N, C-alpha and C positions, 0 to 999 in steps of 0.2 A: 144842622138846620130845628136850631131851639127857636125861630119867630113863629118857626112853625107853628109849635104848641103852647104857641104863648094864650092863644086863643082862636074858637072857630071862624069870629069874624075875622078877623086874620088872614087865614083864609080862601076864604070865603072871598074878600079879597081881592085874594092876587087869586083867584080860578079863571077870577072875571077878569081879570087883567090882562091873562093867560090867555083868552079864551079870546 
């Protein structure tokens, strides 16, 4: 899960899509 540590914006977008 290196993509999760790239940028906070990326993780935020992923979390938004998960919801």
